[in-house]
C-alpha positions in Angstrom: -20.0 -5.4 4.6 -18.8 -2.5 2.3 -18.3 0.9 3.8 -17.7 4.0 1.6 -16.6 7.5 2.1 -16.6 10.6 -0.2 -12.9 11.8 -0.5 -10.0 10.4 1.4 -9.6 13.0 4.0 -12.8 12.0 6.0 -12.7 9.3 8.7 -16.4 8.7 8.5 -17.8 5.8 6.7 -21.2 4.9 5.4 -22.3 1.2 5.4 -23.8 0.0 2.1 -26.7 -2.5 2.4 -26.7 -5.1 -0.5 -28.1 -8.5 -1.2 -24.7 -9.3 -3.1 -21.6 -10.5 -1.2 -18.8 -7.9 -0.7 -16.9 -9.1 -3.9 -19.9 -8.9 -6.1 -20.8 -5.6 -4.7 -17.5 -4.1 -5.8 -17.8 -5.7 -9.2 -21.2 -4.2 -9.8 -20.5 -0.8 -8.3 -21.1 2.2 -10.5 -18.4 4.0 -12.3 -18.1 7.7 -11.4 -17.0 9.8 -14.4 -15.4 13.3 -14.4 -14.3 15.6 -17.3 -11.7 17.9 -15.9 -8.3 16.0 -15.6 -6.6 19.1 -14.3 -8.8 18.8 -11.1 -7.6 15.3 -10.4 -6.1 16.0 -7.1 -9.1 17.9 -5.9 -11.4 15.1 -7.2 -9.4 12.4 -5.3 -9.4 14.5 -2.1 -13.1 15.5 -2.0 -15.3 13.9 -4.7 -14.1 10.5 -5.6 -15.6 7.4 -3.6 -13.5 5.1 -1.4 -14.3 1.8 0.3 -13.4 -0.6 3.0 -14.7 -4.2 2.9 -14.7 -5.8 6.2 -16.1 -5.8 9.8 -15.9 -2.6 11.8 -16.7 -1.9 15.5 -18.0 1.5 14.4 -18.1 3.3 11.0 -14.9 5.2 11.6 -11.7 4.6 9.4 -8.9 3.9 11.8 -6.8 0.7 12.7 -8.8 0.2 16.0 -12.3 0.2 14.6 -11.4 -2.2 11.6 -11.6 -5.7 12.9 -11.4 -8.0 9.8 -11.2 -7.4 6.1 -13.2 -9.5 3.7 -11.4 -8.9 0.5 -7.7 -8.8 -0.4 -7.0 -5.6 -2.3 -3.7 -4.8 -4.1 -2.8 -1.4 -5.8 -0.6 -1.6 -8.8 0.8 1.8 -9.7 3.0 2.8 -12.7 3.5 -0.6 -14.0 5.9 -0.8 -17.1 3.6 -3.2 -18.9 0.6 -2.8 -21.1 -3.0 -3.4 -20.1 -2.9 -6.6 -22.1 0.3 -7.8 -20.5 -1.0 -7.1 -17.0 -4.2 -9.1 -17.6 -2.1 -12.0 -19.0 0.2 -11.9 -16.0 -2.8 -12.2 -13.6 -4.3 -15.1 -15.7 -1.0 -17.0 -16.0 -0.2 -16.6 -12.2 -3.4 -16.7 -10.3 -5.8 -17.6 -12.9 -7.4 -20.3 -10.7 -8.8 -17.7 -8.2 -11.8 -15.3 -8.5 -10.7 -11.7 -8.9 -11.6 -8.5 -10.4 -9.3 -5.7 -11.5 -10.3 -2.2 -12.5 -8.1 0.9 -13.6 -7.4 3.4 -10.8 -7.8 7.1 -11.2 -4.3 7.9 -12.6 -4.4 4.9 -15.2 -3.3 6.0 -18.6 -2.2 9.4 -17.1 0.7 8.0 -15.2 1.3 4.6 -16.6 -0.7 1.3 -16.2 -2.5 1.5 -12.9 -5.0 -1.1 -11.5 -6.7 -2.1 -8.2 -6.9 -5.9 -7.9 -9.7 -7.4 -5.7 -9.3 -11.1 -4.8 -12.2 -12.9 -3.2 -11.3 -14.9 0.0 -13.0 -17.7 1.8 -13.2 -16.0 5.2 -12.5 -12.6 6.7 -8.9 -12.0 8.0 -7.1 -9.7 10.5 -4.3 -7.3 10.2 -1.4 -9.6 10.4 -3.0 -12.1 7.9 -3.6 -9.3 5.6 0.1 -8.3 5.3 1.2 -12.0 4.9 -1.3 -12.7 2.2 -0.5 -9.6 0.3 3.2 -10.4 0.3 2.4 -13.9 -0.7 0.1 -13.2 -3.6 2.1 -10.4 -5.0 5.1 -12.6 -5.0 3.1 -15.1 -6.9 2.0 -12.5 -9.4 5.5 -11.2 -9.8 4.7 -7.5 -10.5 5.9 -4.5 -8.1 2.9 -3.3 -6.2 2.1 -0.2 -4.1 3.1 -1.4 -0.5 0.7 1.2 0.9 -1.8 -1.6 0.2 -0.5 -3.2 3.5 -1.8 -0.3 5.4 -4.5 -1.9 7.7 -7.2 0.9 7.5 -6.4 2.2 4.0 -9.5 3.1 2.1 -9.4 2.0 -1.5 -10.7 4.1 -4.3 -13.9 2.9 -6.2 -14.2 3.0 -10.1 -13.6 6.4 -11.4 -12.5 7.8 -14.9 -12.2 10.8 -17.1 -13.3 8.8 -20.2 -16.6 7.3 -21.1 -18.1 4.6 -18.8 -18.2 2.2 -21.8 -14.5 2.7 -22.5 -13.6 2.2 -18.8 -15.7 -1.0 -18.4 -13.8 -2.4 -21.4 -10.6 -2.3 -19.4 -11.9 -4.0 -16.2 -10.9 -7.6 -15.8 -13.3 -10.1 -14.3 -11.9 -13.7 -13.7 -14.2 -16.4 -12.2 -11.5 -18.9 -11.7 -12.0 -22.3 -10.1 -12.4 -20.9 -6.5 -11.7 -18.2 -4.0 -8.4 -17.6 -2.2 -8.3 -19.9 0.9 -6.9 -17.8 3.7 -5.4 -20.6 5.8 -3.7 -22.3 2.7 -2.2 -18.9 1.6 -0.9 -18.2 5.1 0.6 -21.8 5.3 2.3 -21.5 2.0 3.5 -18.0 2.9 5.1 -19.3 6.1 6.7 -22.2 4.2 8.2 -19.8 1.8 9.5 -17.7 4.6 11.2 -20.6 6.3 12.7 -21.7 3.1 14.3 -18.5 2.5 15.3 -18.1 6.2 17.2 -21.4 6.1 19.3 -20.1 3.2 20.9 -17.4 5.4 24.4 -18.4 6.8 24.8 -18.7 10.5 27.8 -16.6 11.8 29.6 -17.4 15.1 32.3 -15.0 16.4 34.2 -14.9 19.7 34.8 -11.2 19.7 33.0 -7.9 18.9 34.6 -4.8 17.3 33.9 -1.5 18.5 30.6 -0.3 16.9 30.8 3.0 15.0 28.0 5.6 14.4 27.4 4.3 10.8 27.3 0.5 11.9 24.6 1.5 14.6 22.7 3.3 11.9 22.7 0.5 9.5 21.7 -2.2 12.1 18.8 0.0 13.3 17.5 0.4 9.6 17.7 -3.5 9.3 15.6 -3.9 12.4 13.0 -1.7 10.9 9.8 -0.5 12.7 6.2 -1.6 13.2 3.1 0.4 13.2 2.8 2.8 16.3 6.2 4.3 16.0 6.7 4.7 12.2 6.5 8.6 12.2 9.0 9.1 14.9 11.3 6.4 13.6 11.3 7.8 10.1 11.9 11.3 11.3 14.9 10.1 13.3 16.4 8.3 10.3 16.0 11.3 7.9 17.6 13.5 10.4 20.5 11.1 10.7 21.1 11.1 7.0 21.1 14.9 6.9 23.6 14.9 9.8 25.8 12.5 7.9 26.0 15.0 5.0 23.3 13.6 2.6 21.6 16.3 0.3 17.9 16.6 0.6 17.3 14.7 -2.7 19.5 11.7 -1.8 18.2 11.5 1.7 14.6 11.5 0.4 15.3 8.7 -2.1 16.9 6.7 0.6 14.0 7.4 2.9 11.5 6.0 0.3 13.6 2.8 0.1 13.7 2.5 3.9 10.1 3.1 4.2 9.2 0.5 1.5 11.6 -2.3 2.8 11.9 -1.8 6.5 8.6 -0.1 7.8 5.7 -2.5 8.5 3.4 -1.4 7.0 5.0 1.4 4.9 3.6 4.9 5.4 1.6 6.4 2.6 3.5 8.8 0.3 1.7 11.8 1.7 2.7 11.0 5.1 6.3 10.4 4.1 6.3 13.8 2.3 4.9 15.6 5.4 7.9 14.2 7.4 10.4 15.2 4.9 9.0 18.7 4.5 8.7 19.3 8.2 12.3 18.3 8.9 13.6 20.2 5.8 11.9 23.4 7.0 13.4 23.1 10.5 16.8 22.3 9.1 16.8 25.3 6.7 15.7 27.6 9.6 18.5 26.3 11.8 21.0 26.9 8.9 19.8 30.4 8.4 19.9 31.2 12.1 23.5 29.8 12.5 24.6 31.8 9.3 23.0 35.1 10.9 25.1 34.4 14.0 28.4 34.3 12.0 
C-alpha cells in the first residue's frame, strides 16, 4: 500500500486506497506544481508530498512500524550527466526491468536529480532493502544518495516549478521484460560480495605492536556502526577529529565520508549537520571560556 504525508517533518501517514498496484499508483500520481523557487526549502518541509510504499503495523513513519517495502527506491542527486545520458544509462544497465524515474524537486536547480522506482516481485525487509540497493546501484554505475538506504525514509512525490507538461516530458517509464526478482538479486549480491571478499589478502603475524591513539581511531572507523547508535558514534568521531587538530571544515568533510562509507545506513544530511553544529557550538563555548580564564 502507498502511504503519504504532507511535508517531511510529520511522522503521520495517510494510506491511499487504489485499484492499481503500488508501482502504477506512483506512476499515475499527480504532479504538484509551485511557482516560487525561493520558497523551495519551506515547500519541501511543509507543502510537498512524500510517500512510503510498503506494509506498516500503524500509519506512523518510523523503523519499528515499517515492516516491509514493496518498491525499491533510489535517489540520484547532483549527477554530472544530462537527462538524456541518465536515461540511456538506465536502459543500458537495467533495461530488462520495469522501472519509473521522475525528476526530484531540485532537478535543474542543482544538477540532474532523479528518483528511480523499481518494481519488485515481492515485499522485502530492511536488510534486503540495503543489499538490493547496493546491488542495483552497482549495476547502474552512477553515484546515488546513500540516504536512500534509510529504512523509514519517506520519498518525495512528483513536484515541479515548471509546467506539468514539461515535467511529464522528463519522466522515464520503462516496461522492461519483467520485475526485479528479490531472491535472485539477493543471491547475486551475495555472490558479488564473496568474490570481492576472496580478493583480500590474509595476514598472519606472530606479534602485536603497541597500538597508538591514531591506530585505534582508524580501526574503529573501519568497523563502522549500525542503526541504533549512529548519532553517538558520529558525535564521538567528530570530537576525536577536533581533538587531533582538524579544523571544522576538514573535520566535516571527513565526517561526510565516514557517514557515507562506514555508517549503516548513512544518516541524512540534516541529521549530520545537526551533530556538527551542536559539537561546534559546544567547542566554541569551551574555547571562549578557557580564553577568559587566561
